[in-house]
N, C-alpha and C positions, 0 to 999 in steps of 0.2 A: 504494500500500500504506500509506503514512504517513497519508493522509487517512482511510482505513478504520479504521486502528488508533486514531487520535485520536477519531473519531466513537464508537468503542467505549469511550472513556475510558482508553485505554492511554497511559501516559507514554512518550515516545520520547527517546533520546539518540543522538547520533552524535559520536564524538570524532575531530576532525581529526588528532589526533596518533597515531592507531592505526597500527601497523606490523605486520610479520610477527610471528606468535606464537611462532615457533621450531619448529613442527611438522616442517617439511622436514628441518631439522638433526637433530631428535630421531629421526625415522624413518630417517635415514641413519647413526645411531650417533654423532653428534657431540653428546654429552650436555652437555658443559661450555658449548659455544657456544649450544646450545638453551636452556640455563638462563639465560644472560645475556640473550638476546633475549626470552625469555618474561617475565623479570623486568621489563624495560622495558615490554612490552605490558601487563602487569598494573598497573604503576605508572600508566600512562596512564589506565586505567579506574578505578583507586582514587582518582584526583583528582576524579572526577565524584561528585556527591552523588546516589546513586540506590539504590533497593531492587530487587535483581535478581529478586525475586518479583513485583513490580508493574510493572517497567519493561522495555520492549523496547529492547535495544541493537542498533543497526545495525552489524553486523560484516561486513566486505567479503567474507570467504571462508566458504562453507558448511561446509567441513571444520573450520575453526576453531571455529565454533559447536558442532560436535559434540564437541569436547574440553574445552570450558569447563564449569565447574560453578558453580552459585550457592552462595555460602558465607554 
């Protein structure tokens, strides 16, 4: 998949530091815990220099990709 995307001119990033995004805690009603975990997850990606409209970020879990928004 990475080769195909690169041939199409898409920039790729994969952050080794990515962790759980907090969605399981959020879905279970543990909102404070979810916020803490989600903040770390976002901090990891904010350290990368990338444009979310032009760059494909490899994120381990499909459900996580569904809850993220490009800002």
